[in-house]
C-alpha positions as CSV (number, residue, x, y, z in Angstrom):
1,M,-0.1,0.0,-0.1
2,D,2.8,2.5,0.6
3,N,4.3,1.6,-2.5
4,L,1.4,2.6,-4.2
5,L,1.3,5.6,-2.5
6,K,4.3,6.7,-3.4
7,Q,4.1,5.7,-7.1
8,N,0.9,7.9,-7.2
9,Q,2.9,10.5,-5.4
10,N,5.7,10.4,-7.9
11,L,3.0,10.2,-10.8
12,Q,1.4,13.4,-9.6
13,Q,4.8,15.3,-9.2
14,A,5.9,14.3,-12.7
15,V,2.4,15.6,-13.7
16,N,2.8,18.7,-12.1
17,E,6.4,19.1,-13.6
18,L,4.7,18.4,-17.0
19,K,2.0,21.0,-16.7
20,V,4.8,23.7,-15.3
21,L,7.1,22.8,-18.4
22,N,3.9,22.9,-20.6
23,D,3.1,26.4,-19.1
24,I,6.6,27.7,-19.8
25,A,7.3,26.4,-23.3
26,T,3.4,28.0,-24.4
27,A,4.3,31.5,-22.6
28,I,7.7,31.5,-24.9
29,S,6.9,29.7,-27.8
30,S,6.0,32.8,-29.8
31,L,8.8,35.0,-28.3
32,N,12.2,35.6,-29.9
33,K,14.0,38.3,-27.8
34,V,15.9,37.3,-25.3
35,E,14.9,39.6,-22.8
36,D,11.2,38.8,-23.4
37,I,11.8,35.0,-23.2
38,I,13.7,35.5,-19.6
39,D,11.1,37.6,-18.5
40,Q,8.4,34.9,-18.9
41,I,10.8,32.4,-17.2
42,V,11.3,34.6,-14.3
43,L,7.5,35.0,-13.7
44,K,6.7,31.5,-14.3
45,C,9.0,30.3,-11.6
46,I,7.6,32.9,-9.4
47,K,4.0,31.6,-9.9
48,H,4.8,27.9,-9.9
49,L,7.6,27.7,-6.8
50,K,5.6,30.3,-5.0
51,V,8.7,32.7,-4.3
52,E,8.7,36.7,-3.8
53,E,11.3,36.9,-6.2
54,G,13.1,35.5,-9.6
55,T,16.3,36.5,-11.5
56,V,18.5,35.3,-14.2
57,S,21.6,36.4,-14.7
58,L,23.6,35.9,-17.7
59,L,27.5,35.4,-18.3
60,N,29.0,38.6,-20.6
61,E,29.6,37.1,-23.9
62,D,33.3,37.6,-23.8
63,E,34.7,34.4,-23.7
64,N,37.6,35.8,-21.1
65,S,35.2,37.4,-19.0
66,E,33.9,35.8,-15.7
67,E,31.1,38.5,-15.1
68,F,27.5,38.0,-14.8
69,H,25.0,40.4,-15.7
70,T,21.6,40.5,-14.5
71,M,18.9,40.1,-17.4
72,I,15.5,40.3,-16.0
73,R,14.7,40.7,-11.9
74,H,11.1,40.4,-11.0
75,R,9.6,40.2,-7.2
76,D,6.0,39.3,-6.3
77,T,4.0,42.3,-5.1
78,S,3.2,40.9,-2.2
79,A,7.0,41.2,-1.0
80,S,7.9,44.3,1.1
81,E,11.2,44.8,0.0
82,L,13.4,44.0,-3.3
83,P,16.1,41.5,-2.3
84,I,19.8,42.8,-3.5
85,H,21.7,40.9,-6.2
86,L,23.2,38.0,-5.9
87,D,26.8,38.6,-4.1
88,S,30.3,37.3,-5.3
89,R,30.0,33.9,-3.4
90,L,27.2,33.2,-5.2
91,K,29.0,33.7,-8.5
92,G,32.2,31.8,-7.3
93,W,30.1,29.0,-6.5
94,M,28.4,28.9,-10.0
95,F,31.9,29.1,-11.4
96,K,33.5,26.2,-8.9
97,N,30.6,24.0,-8.5
98,R,28.4,24.3,-11.7
99,S,25.7,22.9,-9.9
100,V,22.6,23.6,-7.7
101,L,22.5,26.0,-4.7
102,M,20.0,25.6,-1.7
103,S,19.7,27.2,1.4
104,N,16.7,28.1,3.5
105,N,18.6,30.2,6.0
106,I,21.6,32.0,4.7
107,Y,22.5,33.7,7.8
108,E,23.2,30.2,9.3
109,D,24.8,29.2,6.1
110,P,28.6,29.5,6.0
111,R,28.6,30.3,2.2
112,F,26.8,33.2,3.1
113,S,28.6,34.3,6.5
114,S,29.7,37.5,5.5
115,L,26.0,39.0,4.7
116,N,24.7,41.3,7.2
117,S,21.1,40.4,8.3
118,D,20.4,43.9,9.0
119,K,21.0,45.0,5.2
120,Q,19.7,41.9,3.5
121,P,16.0,41.6,3.2
122,F,16.0,37.7,2.1
123,D,16.7,34.8,3.8
124,S,16.2,31.7,1.2
125,I,17.6,31.2,-1.5
126,L,17.3,28.4,-4.6
127,C,19.9,29.1,-7.7
128,V,20.8,26.6,-10.3
129,P,23.4,27.0,-13.3
130,L,22.3,27.4,-16.9
131,I,24.4,25.3,-18.9
132,V,24.4,24.6,-22.6
133,K,27.0,22.0,-24.1
134,D,29.2,21.8,-21.0
135,K,29.3,25.5,-21.1
136,L,28.2,27.8,-17.8
137,I,26.2,30.7,-19.5
138,G,24.4,32.0,-16.6
139,Y,22.3,31.0,-13.6
140,L,18.5,31.3,-12.9
141,A,17.7,31.8,-8.8
142,V,14.4,32.2,-6.9
143,F,14.2,34.1,-3.4
144,N,12.2,33.6,-0.3
145,K,9.5,31.2,-0.5
146,K,6.3,32.7,0.9
147,E,4.3,31.9,3.8
148,N,7.0,30.8,5.9
149,T,7.7,27.9,4.1
150,F,11.1,26.3,2.6
151,F,12.8,25.1,-0.4
152,T,12.2,21.6,-1.0
153,D,14.1,18.7,-2.6
154,Q,10.9,18.7,-5.0
155,D,11.9,22.5,-5.7
156,R,15.1,22.0,-6.1
157,R,14.0,19.4,-9.0
158,L,11.7,21.3,-10.4
159,L,14.0,24.5,-11.1
160,S,16.6,22.3,-12.2
161,I,14.2,21.0,-14.7
162,I,13.4,24.3,-15.9
163,A,16.7,25.3,-16.1
164,S,17.8,22.9,-18.4
165,Q,14.8,23.1,-20.7
166,S,15.6,27.2,-20.6
167,A,19.3,27.0,-21.1
168,Q,19.4,26.3,-24.5
169,V,16.3,28.4,-25.7
170,I,17.8,31.3,-24.2
171,E,21.2,30.7,-25.7
172,N,19.4,30.5,-29.1
173,A,17.6,33.4,-28.7
174,R,20.6,35.1,-27.8
175,L,22.6,33.4,-30.9
176,Y,19.5,34.7,-33.1
177,E,19.9,38.0,-32.0
178,E,23.5,38.5,-32.5
179,E,22.6,36.8,-35.8
180,K,20.3,39.8,-36.8
181,A,22.5,42.2,-35.3
182,L,25.4,41.0,-37.8
183,I,23.3,40.9,-40.6
184,G,22.2,44.4,-39.8
185,L,25.6,45.3,-39.5
186,K,26.6,43.8,-42.9
187,N,23.5,45.7,-44.3
188,E,24.8,48.9,-42.9
189,M,28.4,48.2,-44.5
190,K,27.1,47.5,-47.7
191,M,25.2,50.9,-47.7
192,A,28.1,52.5,-46.7
193,Q,30.2,51.1,-49.4
194,E,27.7,52.1,-51.8
195,I,27.7,55.8,-50.6
196,Q,31.8,55.4,-50.6
197,I,31.8,54.3,-54.3
198,K,29.7,57.2,-55.1
199,L,32.1,59.9,-53.5
200,L,34.6,58.5,-55.8
201,P,34.9,59.8,-59.5
202,E,32.6,57.6,-61.7
203,E,35.3,58.2,-64.4
204,T,38.7,59.5,-65.0
205,P,38.6,63.2,-67.0
206,H,38.9,63.2,-70.9
207,I,42.1,65.5,-71.3
208,N,43.5,66.0,-75.0
209,G,46.9,64.3,-75.6
210,I,47.0,62.7,-71.6
211,E,45.9,59.3,-70.4
212,I,44.5,58.8,-67.0
213,A,43.9,55.5,-65.0
214,A,42.8,55.2,-61.3
215,L,41.7,52.8,-58.9
216,N,40.6,52.3,-55.4
217,K,40.7,49.0,-53.5
218,P,39.7,48.9,-49.8
219,A,41.0,46.5,-47.5
220,K,37.7,45.9,-46.2
221,E,34.3,46.9,-47.1
222,V,35.0,50.7,-47.1
223,G,38.4,52.4,-46.9
224,G,40.5,55.5,-46.0
225,D,41.8,56.0,-49.0
226,Y,40.8,58.9,-51.4
227,Y,41.5,60.0,-54.8
228,D,39.9,62.6,-57.0
229,F,39.9,65.1,-60.0
230,L,37.9,68.5,-60.7
231,K,38.1,71.0,-63.3
232,V,39.9,74.0,-61.8
233,D,39.8,75.9,-64.8
234,S,39.1,75.8,-68.8
235,N,42.8,74.3,-69.3
236,K,43.4,73.2,-66.0
237,W,42.6,69.8,-64.2
238,G,43.1,69.2,-60.4
239,F,43.8,65.8,-59.1
240,C,44.6,64.5,-55.6
241,I,45.5,61.1,-54.0
242,G,45.0,60.7,-50.3
243,D,45.5,58.0,-47.5
244,I,43.7,58.6,-44.1
245,T,45.0,56.6,-40.8
246,G,43.3,53.3,-40.1
247,K,41.1,51.3,-42.2
248,G,37.6,50.4,-42.0
249,M,34.4,52.6,-41.2
250,P,36.1,55.0,-38.8
251,A,38.9,55.7,-41.8
252,A,35.7,56.2,-44.4
253,L,34.3,58.9,-42.6
254,L,37.4,60.8,-42.1
255,M,37.7,60.3,-45.7
256,A,34.4,61.8,-46.5
257,N,35.2,64.7,-44.6
258,L,38.5,65.1,-45.9
259,Q,36.9,65.1,-49.6
260,A,34.5,67.7,-48.6
261,T,36.9,69.7,-46.9
262,F,39.0,69.6,-50.0
263,R,37.1,70.4,-52.4
264,S,35.5,73.5,-50.7
265,Q,39.2,74.5,-50.3
266,A,40.1,73.5,-54.2
267,I,37.1,75.9,-55.1
268,I,38.6,79.2,-53.5
269,S,42.2,78.5,-53.6
270,R,44.0,79.1,-56.9
271,K,47.3,77.3,-55.7
272,C,48.1,73.9,-54.7
273,S,49.8,75.1,-51.6
274,E,47.0,77.4,-50.2
275,C,44.6,74.5,-50.8
276,L,46.5,72.3,-48.6
277,R,46.9,74.9,-46.2
278,G,43.0,75.6,-45.8
279,T,42.2,72.0,-46.0
280,N,44.9,71.0,-43.4
281,Y,43.4,74.1,-40.9
282,M,39.8,72.8,-41.5
283,L,40.4,68.8,-40.7
284,Y,42.5,69.8,-37.8
285,Q,39.5,71.5,-36.6
286,S,36.9,68.8,-37.2
287,T,38.8,65.8,-36.1
288,E,40.9,64.2,-33.2
289,V,44.6,64.8,-32.9
290,T,45.3,61.2,-33.5
291,K,43.8,61.4,-36.8
292,F,45.5,62.6,-39.7
293,A,46.1,61.8,-43.4
294,T,48.8,62.2,-46.0
295,F,47.7,64.2,-49.2
296,F,49.0,64.9,-52.5
297,Y,47.4,67.9,-54.5
298,G,48.3,68.5,-58.3
299,V,47.2,70.5,-61.1
300,L,47.6,69.8,-64.8
301,H,48.0,73.1,-66.8
302,Q,47.9,73.0,-70.7
303,E,49.1,75.9,-72.6
304,N,51.0,76.0,-76.0
305,G,51.2,72.4,-76.4
306,Q,53.0,72.2,-73.3
307,T,51.7,70.1,-69.9
308,I,52.7,71.6,-66.5
309,L,52.5,70.0,-63.4
310,S,52.3,72.3,-60.3
311,Y,51.8,70.3,-57.0
312,S,52.1,70.3,-53.1
313,N,52.6,67.1,-51.1
314,G,51.5,66.8,-47.6
315,G,53.6,64.1,-46.6
316,H,52.3,61.4,-48.9
317,D,54.3,59.0,-50.2
318,P,56.3,60.6,-53.2
319,P,54.7,60.0,-56.5
320,I,57.3,58.5,-59.1
321,L,57.8,60.7,-62.1
322,Y,59.5,58.6,-65.3
323,K,60.8,61.0,-67.7
324,K,62.7,59.5,-70.7
325,D,66.5,58.9,-70.4
326,T,66.4,59.9,-66.7
327,N,66.3,57.9,-63.4
328,P,62.9,58.1,-61.8
329,Q,62.1,61.2,-59.9
330,F,60.3,61.3,-56.7
331,L,58.0,64.2,-56.3
332,E,58.9,64.3,-51.9
333,A,57.0,66.1,-49.4
334,T,56.3,69.6,-49.5
335,G,54.8,69.8,-46.0
336,L,53.7,68.0,-42.9
337,L,50.6,65.4,-42.7
338,L,47.5,67.2,-43.0
339,G,45.5,67.1,-39.6
340,V,48.7,67.2,-37.2
341,F,49.0,70.7,-36.3
342,E,46.5,73.4,-36.8
343,S,48.5,75.8,-39.0
344,S,51.0,74.3,-41.0
345,E,52.8,76.0,-44.3
346,Y,53.1,74.0,-47.7
347,S,55.3,75.2,-50.7
348,E,54.5,74.6,-54.4
349,N,56.6,72.8,-56.9
350,S,56.3,72.7,-61.0
351,I,57.6,70.8,-63.8
352,N,57.1,70.2,-67.2
353,L,55.5,66.8,-68.6
354,D,56.9,65.6,-72.1
355,A,55.4,63.3,-74.4
356,G,55.9,59.8,-73.0
357,D,56.3,60.7,-69.3
358,V,54.2,58.7,-66.9
359,L,53.4,59.8,-63.4
360,F,52.6,57.3,-60.8
361,M,51.0,57.9,-57.4
362,Y,50.1,55.4,-55.0
363,T,48.8,54.9,-51.3
364,D,51.3,52.5,-49.1
365,G,48.8,49.8,-49.4
366,I,50.7,48.7,-52.4
367,T,54.4,49.1,-51.3
368,E,53.1,47.6,-48.2
369,A,51.1,44.7,-49.0
370,F,52.4,41.7,-47.3
371,N,52.5,38.1,-47.9
372,S,51.8,34.9,-45.6
373,K,55.8,35.2,-44.8
374,G,55.7,38.9,-43.8
375,V,57.6,39.9,-46.9
376,D,56.0,43.6,-48.2
377,F,55.7,43.9,-52.0
378,G,58.3,47.4,-51.5
379,L,59.1,50.2,-53.3
380,D,62.0,49.3,-54.9
381,R,59.8,46.2,-57.0
382,L,57.3,48.9,-57.5
383,V,59.6,51.3,-59.1
384,E,61.4,48.7,-61.3
385,L,57.8,47.1,-62.1
386,V,56.6,50.5,-63.6
387,G,59.6,51.9,-65.1
388,K,60.1,48.4,-67.4
389,N,56.3,49.1,-68.4
390,R,56.5,53.1,-68.6
391,N,55.7,52.5,-72.6
392,S,52.3,50.7,-71.6
393,S,49.0,52.7,-71.6
394,A,47.9,53.9,-68.0
395,D,45.2,51.1,-67.9
396,E,48.1,48.5,-68.8
397,I,50.1,49.8,-66.2
398,M,47.3,50.0,-63.4
399,N,46.4,46.6,-64.2
400,L,49.7,45.2,-64.1
401,V,50.5,46.7,-60.8
402,L,47.4,45.3,-59.0
403,H,47.8,41.8,-60.8
404,S,51.5,41.6,-59.4
405,V,50.5,42.9,-56.1
406,G,48.3,40.2,-56.2
407,N,50.3,37.5,-57.1
408,H,52.8,38.7,-54.4
409,V,50.3,38.6,-51.3
410,D,48.8,35.4,-52.6
411,E,46.4,34.1,-50.0
412,A,47.3,36.8,-47.1
413,P,44.7,39.0,-46.2
414,P,45.1,42.4,-47.4
415,S,46.7,44.5,-45.0
416,D,45.6,48.1,-46.4
417,D,43.7,49.9,-49.1
418,I,45.4,49.9,-52.4
419,T,45.0,53.2,-54.4
420,M,46.4,54.3,-57.3
421,I,46.5,56.8,-60.0
422,I,48.9,56.9,-63.4
423,I,49.0,60.0,-65.6
424,K,50.7,59.4,-68.9
425,I,51.5,61.9,-71.4
426,K,50.8,60.5,-75.1
427,Q,53.8,60.1,-77.4
């Protein structure tokens, strides 16, 4: 008879547990947000275990972190006070033991010996770990049984079952939210990429007697390299190339700022040096001191069959000028990087360009393109490559350099943005 009674009790307990789990499953079945799912789990625990408060705390998602953060805390309206957060002892218990912690009198429990009864409004606690694939992701805890009752082994069993069933649901919801956030970020980056592409020239200018090729290839979806062309006068064309510190979205935002600043200065400044001086001042005013740009600005002037290049170089990698029967010339810096100091002076140089001359401008994403062995493409290799192919068209030189850099890097990830402009005076 006693055995039959015990079996009936066990059966009734199992039925009650199934009812609780079904109640929780029904409540969270249509929910996707982590906060909403946890909210319902905690409310159902308060209801079915008849406690004053429940809470779920999850581990920070940084794998190296051992900090919990409370996601949801609820208290029954009949509770007179709101218990405090679980203390470090409880956190330490979960990390060390990864098992159930139950105490019906925390003030006589040596595990909570540091608590002060005058400051702690709860006296009993039942806490179970949330574990997914042997990984601790947090804990579920309830406090203070109502009507002066105690937590029982049946409560321990029920909360453990709830925790084991809920842990995977919570983790799945968290992963789903991360995936949605990642998709959203990718969409935003794609939009940013499209916007940045539109900021760059759609085509190179068509100038009698001159070939021009240009390319921009970001290391990430967006980048900090910049090039531009603008008509300064009826017989003058301006062009520039720049490299912003950093990569990715921060560099892209600064690049857009630099473009707007440069274009506004190019309209009012007749000389290259004046344009760089004004651009430097405006960039300094609108950016942090740790952000700066290298920048080369040149103007092609055609008059009486002669092409003249005027330029100022704000700390940019010296463009390489190939002239017939002479060694390559480097158009060195005529002033400091842009954005470093509020007031910087820039000098301006001029040089005649003759038939067959090639001017190669680039960013350091070419020379500092590293392969898997850590060897960079290098300036010497670039100078030699362009020099050997100076009789090719501007487009052919550009594609040859891009192909050679790609072969050098092979499968190594790009270390920086790649940008180049090739100007060739026709024979």
